C-alpha positions as CSV (number, residue, x, y, z in Angstrom):
1,M,-137.9,111.0,145.7
2,K,-134.4,109.5,145.8
3,V,-131.7,111.5,147.7
4,R,-128.1,110.8,148.3
5,L,-126.8,112.5,151.4
6,Q,-123.3,113.9,151.7
7,G,-120.9,111.1,152.5
8,E,-123.3,108.3,151.7
9,S,-122.6,105.7,149.0
10,R,-126.2,105.1,147.9
11,D,-129.6,106.9,147.5
12,D,-132.3,106.9,150.1
13,L,-136.0,107.3,149.6
14,F,-137.4,110.6,151.0
15,L,-140.9,111.9,151.4
16,L,-141.1,115.7,151.5
17,E,-144.3,117.5,152.6
18,V,-144.7,121.3,152.5
19,A,-147.3,122.9,154.6
20,T,-148.0,126.7,154.5
21,Y,-149.1,126.7,158.1
22,P,-149.0,124.1,161.0
23,E,-152.5,122.7,160.5
24,R,-154.0,119.7,162.2
25,R,-154.6,117.8,159.0
26,V,-150.9,117.6,158.2
27,G,-150.3,114.8,160.7
28,K,-153.1,112.7,159.1
29,Q,-151.8,113.5,155.6
30,L,-148.3,112.4,156.5
31,T,-149.6,109.2,158.0
32,G,-151.5,108.4,154.8
33,D,-148.6,109.3,152.5
34,L,-146.1,107.3,154.4
35,M,-148.3,104.2,154.2
36,L,-149.0,104.8,150.5
37,V,-145.2,105.0,149.7
38,Y,-144.6,101.8,151.7
39,L,-147.3,100.0,149.8
40,D,-146.0,101.2,146.5
41,R,-142.3,100.9,147.0
42,G,-142.1,98.2,149.7
43,E,-140.0,100.4,152.0
44,L,-140.6,103.2,154.4
45,P,-139.2,106.6,153.3
46,E,-137.5,109.2,155.4
47,A,-140.2,111.8,156.0
48,V,-139.7,115.6,156.3
49,T,-142.3,118.2,156.7
50,L,-141.4,121.8,155.9
51,V,-143.7,124.3,157.6
52,L,-143.5,127.8,156.0
53,R,-145.1,130.1,158.6
54,P,-146.4,130.0,162.2
55,K,-150.1,130.4,162.8
56,G,-151.4,130.5,166.4
57,K,-149.9,128.1,169.0
58,Y,-150.5,124.8,167.3
59,R,-147.4,122.9,166.2
60,I,-147.4,119.8,164.0
61,P,-146.6,116.7,166.0
62,R,-143.4,114.7,165.3
63,S,-145.1,111.3,165.5
64,R,-148.4,109.5,165.4
65,N,-149.4,106.3,167.2
66,L,-152.1,104.0,165.7
67,C,-153.6,101.3,167.8
68,R,-156.7,99.2,167.6
69,R,-158.8,99.2,170.7
70,H,-158.0,95.5,171.5
71,G,-154.3,96.1,171.1
72,L,-153.8,93.4,168.5
73,S,-152.5,95.8,165.9
74,S,-150.5,99.0,166.4
75,C,-147.8,101.0,164.7
76,R,-145.9,104.2,165.4
77,L,-144.8,106.6,162.7
78,K,-142.5,109.5,163.1
79,W,-141.1,112.3,160.9
80,R,-138.9,115.4,161.0
81,V,-140.7,118.7,161.2
82,V,-138.7,121.8,160.0
83,E,-140.3,125.1,161.0
84,L,-138.7,127.5,158.5
85,W,-139.0,130.6,160.7
86,T,-136.6,129.0,163.2
87,I,-133.8,128.4,160.6
88,P,-131.1,131.1,160.5
89,A,-131.2,132.9,157.1
90,E,-127.5,133.1,157.1
91,D,-127.3,129.3,157.0
92,L,-129.1,129.2,153.6
93,L,-127.4,132.3,152.2
94,Q,-124.0,130.7,152.9
95,A,-124.9,127.2,151.8
96,Q,-123.7,127.9,148.2
97,D,-126.9,126.4,146.9
98,V,-129.0,128.9,144.9
99,G,-132.0,126.6,145.1
100,L,-132.3,127.4,148.8
101,I,-132.5,131.2,148.2
102,P,-136.3,131.4,147.7
103,W,-136.8,130.1,151.2
104,V,-134.7,132.8,152.8
105,P,-137.5,135.4,153.3
106,L,-139.3,132.9,155.6
107,T,-136.3,132.3,157.8
108,D,-134.9,134.0,160.9
109,S,-132.9,137.0,160.0
110,S,-131.6,140.1,161.9
111,D,-131.4,142.1,158.6
112,P,-134.1,144.5,157.6
113,P,-136.4,143.0,155.0
114,E,-135.2,145.2,152.2
115,T,-131.6,144.1,152.9
116,M,-132.4,140.4,153.1
117,I,-134.5,140.5,149.8
118,Q,-131.7,142.4,148.0
119,R,-129.2,139.8,149.1
120,C,-131.6,137.1,147.7
121,R,-131.7,138.8,144.4
122,E,-127.9,139.3,144.3
123,A,-127.4,135.6,145.1
124,I,-129.8,134.5,142.3
125,E,-128.2,136.8,139.7
126,Q,-124.7,135.7,140.7
127,H,-125.1,132.0,141.0
128,A,-128.1,130.9,138.9
129,S,-128.0,130.2,135.2
130,P,-129.9,132.6,133.0
131,G,-132.6,130.0,132.4
132,E,-133.1,129.6,136.2
133,Q,-133.2,133.2,137.2
134,A,-136.8,134.0,136.3
135,N,-138.2,131.0,138.1
136,L,-136.1,131.6,141.2
137,L,-137.1,135.3,141.4
138,A,-140.8,134.4,140.9
139,V,-140.8,131.8,143.6
140,T,-138.9,134.2,145.9
141,Q,-141.6,136.8,145.3
142,V,-144.4,134.4,146.4
143,L,-142.6,133.4,149.6
144,T,-141.6,137.0,150.4
145,Y,-145.2,138.1,150.2
146,L,-146.3,135.2,152.3
147,R,-144.3,136.8,155.2
148,Y,-144.3,140.5,154.3
149,N,-147.5,142.1,153.1
150,D,-145.5,144.7,151.2
151,L,-145.7,145.0,147.4
152,G,-142.7,147.3,147.6
153,L,-140.4,144.4,148.5
154,L,-141.4,142.6,145.4
155,T,-140.0,145.3,143.2
156,I,-136.6,144.4,144.5
157,L,-137.1,141.0,142.9
158,G,-138.3,142.4,139.6
159,G,-142.0,143.0,140.3
160,R,-145.0,141.4,138.7
161,K,-143.4,141.2,135.3
162,V,-140.9,138.5,136.5
163,M,-143.7,136.3,137.9
164,L,-145.8,136.5,134.8
165,E,-142.9,135.7,132.5
166,S,-141.6,132.8,134.6
167,P,-141.5,129.5,132.7
168,L,-142.4,127.8,136.0
169,I,-146.0,129.1,135.6
170,D,-146.5,127.0,132.4
171,E,-144.6,124.0,133.8
172,L,-146.7,123.8,136.9
173,V,-149.9,123.2,135.0
174,M,-148.1,121.2,132.2
175,E,-149.0,122.6,128.8
176,K,-148.9,119.1,127.3
177,Y,-151.4,117.9,130.0
178,G,-153.7,115.3,128.7
179,E,-153.4,112.0,126.8
180,L,-149.6,112.1,127.1
181,F,-149.8,111.5,130.8
182,T,-151.1,108.6,132.9
183,E,-154.0,109.1,135.2
184,K,-151.7,109.1,138.2
185,T,-149.4,111.8,136.7
186,R,-152.5,113.9,135.7
187,E,-153.7,113.8,139.3
188,T,-150.3,114.8,140.6
189,A,-150.2,117.7,138.1
190,C,-153.6,118.9,139.2
191,E,-152.7,118.8,142.9
192,T,-149.5,120.7,142.2
193,A,-151.4,123.4,140.4
194,H,-154.1,123.6,143.1
195,Q,-151.5,124.0,145.8
196,Y,-149.7,126.7,143.9
197,I,-152.8,128.7,143.2
198,V,-153.9,128.6,146.9
199,T,-150.3,129.5,148.0
200,V,-150.2,132.5,145.7
201,L,-153.6,133.7,146.9
202,E,-152.6,133.2,150.5
203,A,-149.4,135.1,150.0
204,R,-151.2,138.0,148.4
205,F,-154.5,138.2,150.3
206,G,-154.2,136.1,153.5
207,D,-156.4,133.1,154.3
208,V,-158.3,131.6,151.4
209,P,-161.9,130.7,152.4
210,Q,-162.6,127.0,152.5
211,D,-165.3,127.2,149.9
212,L,-162.9,128.9,147.4
213,A,-160.1,126.4,148.1
214,E,-162.6,123.5,147.5
215,E,-163.7,125.2,144.2
216,I,-160.1,125.4,143.1
217,E,-159.5,121.8,143.9
218,S,-162.5,120.8,141.8
219,V,-160.8,122.1,138.6
220,I,-159.1,119.4,136.7
221,D,-158.9,120.9,133.2
222,G,-155.3,121.7,132.3
223,K,-156.1,124.8,130.2
224,Q,-158.4,126.2,132.9
225,L,-155.7,125.6,135.6
226,K,-153.1,127.4,133.6
227,G,-155.4,130.4,133.3
228,L,-156.2,130.3,137.1
229,V,-152.4,130.3,137.9
230,R,-152.0,133.5,136.0
231,T,-155.1,135.0,137.4
232,A,-153.9,134.2,141.0
233,V,-150.7,136.2,140.2
234,A,-152.4,139.2,138.5
235,C,-155.8,139.6,140.1
236,S,-156.6,142.6,142.4
237,D,-158.3,140.7,145.2
238,L,-160.1,137.4,146.0
239,D,-163.4,138.7,144.6
240,A,-161.7,139.4,141.3
241,F,-160.3,135.8,141.4
242,R,-163.8,134.4,142.1
243,G,-165.2,136.3,139.2
244,A,-162.5,135.0,136.9
245,M,-163.2,131.5,138.0
246,A,-166.9,131.9,137.2
247,R,-166.1,133.1,133.7
248,S,-163.5,130.4,132.9
């Protein structure tokens, strides 16, 4: 994506990766994505990885060295890693950018969870346009539950009704999915839906078994993906989600 930083006169190319947890595969994925962007655009992007939650002691490395055994070819790639739980919540709340508010529940805050979530809702209601509010509240719910296994906190953000009614649900799986899109766009739409489904399930029920994640990634039908996004939001547990997948 193209980004113009404050004070700059031109846009720069950025690659943004979002990882739910600091997993070992992220470094390899970043390496591949940086090289793909370079091949496609002819320039190396600025790379940032946003990690949502800690898990164990492992941390994503900030660089990777590639070298052939004879030493004739080598390269070093580096990127910025942002661990969201180390960022002060107050920095995002005071940034006057309502698009940052959904990340606040995952940041470092001295406020009780109820107070912080209430502040998020107030910021969204005060600064977001009416058309943006449902989406922002729905995403804030998902990220809140990723950190706090407490359904009561979600009621502060409007509860399940907000998530089910959010236009973002439909947009993620692209209702007009199909012949209107190129193969590359279709693949990107599928990957976005897969990631969203897994993230919602992780936020609600904890780790998603590898076999279930692989089964989700195998789905490429737009209508089926749309149904699975809604099922991930509304199902009672992972077994109920599996059953819905089997019936879809």
